[in-house]
C-alpha positions as CSV (number, residue, x, y, z in Angstrom):
1,M,60.2,128.4,48.4
2,R,58.1,125.4,47.6
3,D,60.8,122.7,47.6
4,T,62.2,123.4,51.0
5,Y,61.9,120.7,53.7
6,F,61.2,123.3,56.4
7,K,58.0,125.0,57.5
8,T,58.1,128.6,56.4
9,R,56.2,131.7,57.5
10,R,54.1,133.5,54.9
11,P,55.5,136.9,53.8
12,F,54.2,140.0,55.5
13,R,52.4,138.0,58.1
14,K,53.2,136.9,61.7
15,R,54.5,133.4,62.3
16,K,51.7,130.9,63.0
17,H,54.3,129.0,65.1
18,R,57.4,130.3,66.7
19,Y,59.4,127.6,65.0
20,D,58.4,128.7,61.5
21,I,61.4,130.0,59.5
22,G,61.8,132.9,57.0
23,S,61.9,136.7,57.0
24,P,58.9,138.9,57.4
25,I,59.3,140.4,53.9
26,G,59.6,137.1,52.0
27,F,61.5,133.8,51.9
28,W,64.5,134.0,49.7
29,N,65.2,131.1,47.3
30,Y,68.1,128.9,48.2
31,Y,68.6,130.4,51.7
32,D,66.4,128.0,53.6
33,D,69.5,126.5,55.4
34,N,70.4,130.0,56.7
35,H,66.9,130.7,57.9
36,F,66.7,127.3,59.5
37,L,69.9,127.8,61.5
38,T,69.2,131.5,62.2
39,R,65.9,130.5,63.9
40,L,67.8,127.7,65.8
41,Y,70.2,130.3,67.2
42,E,67.3,132.5,68.3
43,I,65.5,129.6,70.0
44,G,68.5,128.2,71.8
45,N,69.8,124.8,72.6
46,E,67.2,123.9,75.2
47,E,64.5,123.5,72.5
48,Q,66.6,122.0,69.7
49,E,64.8,118.6,69.9
50,Q,61.4,120.2,69.7
51,Y,62.5,122.5,66.9
52,Y,64.0,119.6,64.9
53,N,60.9,117.4,65.3
54,Y,58.6,120.2,64.3
55,H,60.2,120.6,60.9
56,M,60.7,116.9,60.4
57,D,57.1,116.2,61.1
58,Y,56.1,118.9,58.6
59,A,58.5,117.5,55.9
60,V,57.4,113.9,56.4
61,S,53.6,114.7,56.7
62,T,53.7,116.7,53.5
63,G,55.5,113.9,51.6
64,K,58.6,116.0,50.9
65,C,61.0,113.4,52.3
66,T,61.4,110.5,54.6
67,E,62.7,110.8,58.2
68,A,66.1,109.5,57.0
69,E,66.3,112.0,54.2
70,F,65.4,114.9,56.4
71,Y,68.0,113.8,59.0
72,E,70.7,113.6,56.3
73,H,69.7,117.0,54.9
74,V,69.9,118.7,58.3
75,R,73.2,116.9,59.2
76,E,74.8,118.2,56.0
77,I,73.5,121.7,56.6
78,V,75.0,121.7,60.1
79,A,78.3,120.2,58.8
80,D,78.6,122.8,56.0
81,H,78.0,125.7,58.3
82,I,80.4,124.5,61.0
83,E,83.1,124.2,58.3
84,A,82.3,127.6,56.8
85,I,82.6,129.3,60.2
86,R,85.8,127.5,61.0
87,K,87.3,128.9,57.8
88,E,86.4,132.5,58.7
89,S,89.2,134.8,59.8
90,P,89.5,135.1,63.6
91,F,90.0,138.8,63.0
92,S,86.7,139.2,61.2
93,R,84.2,141.7,62.6
94,K,81.8,138.7,62.8
95,H,84.2,136.6,65.0
96,G,82.3,137.1,68.2
97,R,79.0,136.1,66.7
98,N,80.7,133.2,64.8
99,R,81.9,131.8,68.1
100,I,78.5,131.9,69.6
101,N,76.9,130.3,66.5
102,L,79.6,127.7,66.3
103,K,78.8,126.6,69.9
104,H,75.1,126.3,69.0
105,L,76.0,124.3,65.9
106,R,78.2,121.9,67.8
107,T,75.6,121.3,70.5
108,F,73.0,120.7,67.8
109,R,75.3,118.4,65.9
110,D,75.9,116.4,69.1
111,Y,72.1,116.1,69.5
112,L,71.8,114.9,65.9
113,V,74.5,112.3,66.4
114,S,72.7,111.0,69.5
115,I,69.5,110.3,67.5
116,N,71.2,108.7,64.5
117,T,69.2,105.5,63.9
118,Y,69.4,105.9,60.1
119,G,73.0,104.6,59.6
120,Y,74.1,108.1,58.5
121,R,77.8,108.6,58.4
122,D,79.6,111.9,58.1
123,P,82.0,112.6,55.2
124,V,85.5,111.5,56.0
125,D,86.9,115.0,56.4
126,I,84.2,116.0,58.9
127,T,84.6,112.7,60.8
128,I,88.4,113.4,61.1
129,T,87.8,116.9,62.3
130,R,85.4,115.7,65.0
131,Y,87.8,113.0,66.1
132,D,90.6,115.5,66.2
133,M,88.5,117.6,68.5
134,E,87.6,114.6,70.7
135,I,91.3,113.6,70.9
136,A,92.3,117.2,71.9
137,S,89.6,117.1,74.6
138,L,90.9,113.7,75.9
139,K,94.4,115.0,75.9
140,K,93.4,118.0,78.0
141,Q,91.6,115.7,80.4
142,L,94.7,113.5,80.6
143,A,96.9,116.6,81.3
144,D,94.5,117.7,84.1
145,K,94.6,114.2,85.6
146,D,98.4,114.2,85.4
147,E,98.5,117.5,87.1
148,E,96.2,116.3,89.8
149,L,98.3,113.1,90.2
150,A,101.5,115.2,90.5
151,T,99.8,117.3,93.2
152,Q,98.8,114.2,95.1
153,N,102.3,112.7,94.8
154,E,103.8,115.9,96.2
155,K,101.5,115.7,99.2
156,L,102.4,112.0,99.7
157,E,106.1,112.9,99.6
158,K,105.6,115.5,102.4
159,L,103.7,112.9,104.4
160,K,106.5,110.3,104.1
161,I,108.5,112.0,106.8
162,Y,105.9,110.9,109.3
163,E,106.0,107.3,108.1
164,S,108.2,104.6,109.6
165,K,108.9,101.0,108.6
166,Y,109.5,100.2,112.3
167,K,106.8,99.9,115.0
168,V,106.9,100.2,118.8
169,K,107.1,96.7,120.3
170,I,104.8,95.8,123.2
171,T,106.4,93.2,125.3
172,N,104.9,89.8,124.7
173,G,102.1,89.1,127.2
174,Y,101.5,92.7,128.1
175,L,99.1,93.8,125.4
176,S,96.1,94.1,127.8
177,T,98.2,96.1,130.2
178,F,99.2,98.5,127.4
179,L,95.5,98.8,126.3
180,D,94.5,99.6,129.9
181,L,97.0,102.5,129.8
182,I,95.4,103.7,126.5
183,H,92.0,103.6,128.2
184,Q,93.3,105.7,131.1
185,F,94.9,108.2,128.7
186,R,91.4,108.7,127.2
187,E,90.0,109.6,130.6
188,I,92.7,112.0,131.7
189,R,91.4,115.5,132.3
190,T,93.1,118.8,133.1
191,P,93.5,119.4,136.8
192,N,91.6,122.7,136.7
193,E,88.0,123.4,137.6
194,N,86.6,122.6,134.2
195,G,88.5,119.4,133.8
196,V,88.5,119.0,130.0
197,R,89.8,115.9,128.4
198,I,93.5,115.9,127.2
199,L,92.7,113.4,124.4
200,S,89.6,112.6,122.4
201,G,88.9,110.6,119.3
202,S,86.0,111.1,116.9
203,T,85.3,107.3,116.9
204,E,86.5,104.2,118.8
205,M,88.0,102.9,115.5
206,V,90.5,105.8,115.5
207,W,92.2,104.3,118.6
208,A,92.2,100.8,117.1
209,K,93.7,102.0,113.8
210,M,96.4,104.1,115.6
211,I,97.5,101.2,117.8
212,C,97.6,98.7,114.9
213,K,99.6,101.1,112.7
214,Y,102.3,102.1,115.2
215,F,102.5,99.1,117.6
216,Q,103.1,95.4,117.5
217,H,102.8,92.6,120.1
218,G,106.1,91.0,120.4
219,E,107.0,90.0,116.8
220,D,103.4,89.9,115.7
221,A,101.3,92.5,113.9
222,L,98.1,93.4,115.7
223,N,94.7,92.4,114.4
224,I,92.4,95.4,114.1
225,E,89.3,93.5,115.0
226,T,90.9,92.2,118.1
227,I,92.0,95.6,119.2
228,R,88.6,97.1,118.2
229,S,86.9,94.7,120.5
230,R,88.7,96.3,123.5
231,F,87.0,99.7,122.9
232,T,83.4,100.7,123.3
233,A,81.7,104.0,122.7
234,D,78.9,103.4,125.2
235,K,80.1,102.2,128.6
236,E,76.5,101.5,129.7
237,K,75.5,99.4,126.7
238,R,78.6,97.5,125.6
239,G,78.2,95.3,122.5
240,T,78.5,91.6,122.5
241,K,81.9,91.8,120.8
242,Y,83.4,94.0,123.6
243,R,86.1,92.4,125.7
244,P,86.9,94.3,128.9
245,I,90.4,94.5,130.3
246,R,90.8,92.0,133.1
247,E,91.7,93.3,136.6
248,K,94.8,91.2,136.8
249,D,96.3,93.0,133.7
250,K,95.8,96.5,135.2
251,F,99.2,97.1,136.7
252,F,99.2,100.9,136.6
253,K,97.0,103.8,137.5
254,I,97.5,107.3,136.1
255,V,96.6,109.9,138.6
256,P,97.1,113.7,138.5
257,E,100.0,115.2,140.5
258,E,98.9,116.8,143.7
259,D,100.0,120.4,144.4
């Protein structure tokens, strides 16, 4: 067909290029849109850009149309075929194939939308259909987020039983004494031969956070940086911010009970 925008194969001969369209026994008049899309389905979505540019370069180089005219022509073909498939009965014997083709067409349409530098605008009915689909997709995402939020809220409700608006009060002036006891707790080991630690924290900050969350000094909240400075991960190489417990504040010593 001479007036088609697409590069066609010659009848009864092999394709010179795998993107050429048409049937081996001839190219039927007025069916070039079908052949163009049929070849697109066979090639797949990964090569849609190369496929589109191959035929556009052919159409423009032969003077058949401008890039903008070719783009509009292809957009209208895709829109027409999407609409035609959507109107097909879901009980048709072609339903399975139609679903696959529709997925290809929508992917190809999205690609075409992404390269629209020609000011092309879809007809109103197609635009409304696409917006309806996007709205449906956004509604589903919102429903999924609501479900996720509900799950998180349920977990938070279960955790509330462990929360308290009250804190354990450390008698004013005895914060260092209390921290010395915490340091001793960290060193307590089982009295057996292996002597494993009773308590262990993954980081020094764990202890500081726990103390600040559940304790207060007199009527005052504890500063996490102040508490953090009383702990060190490396006893041999203590940082410049580390503040050791003074000997005069060490009133107690935790020792294992003798048999």
